[in-house]
C-alpha positions in Angstrom: -13.7 -10.8 17.4 -16.9 -11.6 15.5 -18.5 -8.4 14.1 -21.8 -8.9 15.8 -20.4 -9.3 19.3 -21.1 -6.3 21.5 -18.1 -5.1 23.6 -18.8 -4.5 27.2 -17.4 -1.6 29.2 -15.2 -4.1 31.0 -13.9 -5.4 27.7 -13.0 -1.9 26.5 -11.5 -0.8 29.8 -9.3 -3.9 30.0 -8.4 -3.7 26.3 -9.6 -7.3 25.7 -10.8 -6.7 22.2 -7.7 -4.8 21.3 -5.1 -7.0 23.0 -6.0 -10.1 21.1 -5.7 -8.3 17.8 -2.2 -6.9 17.9 0.9 -8.7 16.7 4.2 -7.8 15.1 4.3 -8.4 11.4 6.5 -11.2 10.2 9.7 -10.3 8.4 12.7 -12.1 6.9 16.1 -11.2 5.4 16.6 -12.6 1.9 20.1 -12.7 0.4 20.6 -13.0 -3.4 23.1 -15.0 -5.2 26.3 -13.2 -6.2 26.0 -11.5 -9.6 29.0 -9.7 -11.1 30.7 -9.8 -7.7 27.7 -8.2 -5.9 25.4 -9.8 -3.4 22.2 -8.0 -2.4 20.0 -8.4 0.6 16.3 -7.6 0.9 14.0 -7.2 3.9 10.7 -9.0 3.2 7.7 -8.1 5.4 4.2 -9.5 5.8 1.6 -7.4 4.1 -0.4 -5.2 6.4 -3.9 -5.1 5.0 -6.2 -2.1 5.4 -5.2 1.5 6.3 -1.8 2.2 7.7 -2.1 4.1 11.0 0.6 5.9 13.0 -0.6 5.4 16.6 2.3 6.9 18.6 5.1 8.8 17.0 8.7 8.5 18.1 9.1 12.1 19.2 6.5 12.4 21.9 4.3 10.2 24.1 1.3 12.2 23.0 -1.3 10.2 21.1 -1.7 11.3 17.5 -5.2 12.3 16.3 -7.2 9.2 15.2 -10.0 9.0 12.6 -12.4 7.0 14.6 -13.2 5.4 18.1 -11.7 2.0 17.2 -8.4 3.6 16.2 -8.5 5.8 19.4 -9.0 2.7 21.6 -6.0 0.9 19.9 -3.8 4.0 20.4 -4.8 4.3 24.1 -4.1 0.6 24.6 -0.7 1.0 23.0 0.1 4.0 25.1 -0.9 2.1 28.2 1.3 -0.8 27.2 4.2 1.5 26.5 4.0 3.1 30.0 3.6 -0.2 31.8 6.6 -1.6 29.9 8.7 1.4 30.9 7.7 1.5 34.5 8.3 -2.3 34.8 11.7 -2.3 33.2 12.8 1.2 34.3 14.9 1.4 31.2 13.3 0.3 28.0 10.2 1.1 26.0 8.9 0.8 22.4 7.8 3.8 20.5 6.9 4.7 16.9 3.9 2.3 17.1 2.4 2.0 13.6 0.7 -0.5 11.4 -2.8 -1.6 10.7 -5.7 -2.9 12.8 -4.0 -6.1 13.6 -0.3 -5.9 12.8 2.4 -3.4 13.9 5.6 -2.8 12.1 9.0 -0.9 12.4 9.0 0.1 16.1 11.7 2.0 17.7 13.3 0.6 20.9 14.5 3.2 23.3 16.8 2.6 26.3 18.3 4.7 29.0 21.9 5.5 28.0 23.1 4.8 31.5 22.4 1.1 31.2 24.8 0.5 28.3 28.4 1.3 27.4 27.3 3.1 24.3 24.3 3.2 22.0 22.8 -0.3 21.3 19.9 1.0 19.2 19.5 4.0 16.9 18.7 7.2 18.7 15.9 8.2 16.3 14.1 11.3 17.4 14.2 10.5 21.1 17.6 11.1 22.7 16.0 12.6 25.8 12.6 10.9 25.8 13.7 8.2 28.3 14.5 10.9 30.8 11.0 12.5 30.8 9.0 9.4 30.3 8.8 8.8 34.1 7.3 12.2 34.6 4.7 11.8 31.9 1.5 10.5 33.5 -1.4 8.7 31.8 -3.6 9.8 34.6 -3.0 13.5 34.1 -2.8 13.7 30.3 -6.2 14.7 28.7 -5.4 12.8 25.5 -5.7 9.5 27.4 -9.1 10.1 28.9 
């Protein structure tokens, strides 16, 4: 968004200025040639410019304290997207949302254990979060106002 453009209340309510800014950072796996019988692998990620921000942790759906209104808007948009994703899929949501102003990195994917025959993703800090996510309401939580 050009820096001089004024955001309307509609833009802010619909997350328009935020939505078009977020993307997952690019990453690749690089394998080295074998040296002395050892082959190494490296994870290479796109650089995230600016300040690194933890928007939503992986141990609670509560928003973390933000330093300014722009960060707070982004965090609220991500919380909204997290809730919509969970209610639409009834089984999956992404947490541990972190990165910069435009790129997110290293999320945690959480699923209901009843939909798989064992764990398909790491449990992280949220073994029971999927069970209480349905009862957690954006409408009643003061941190989302």
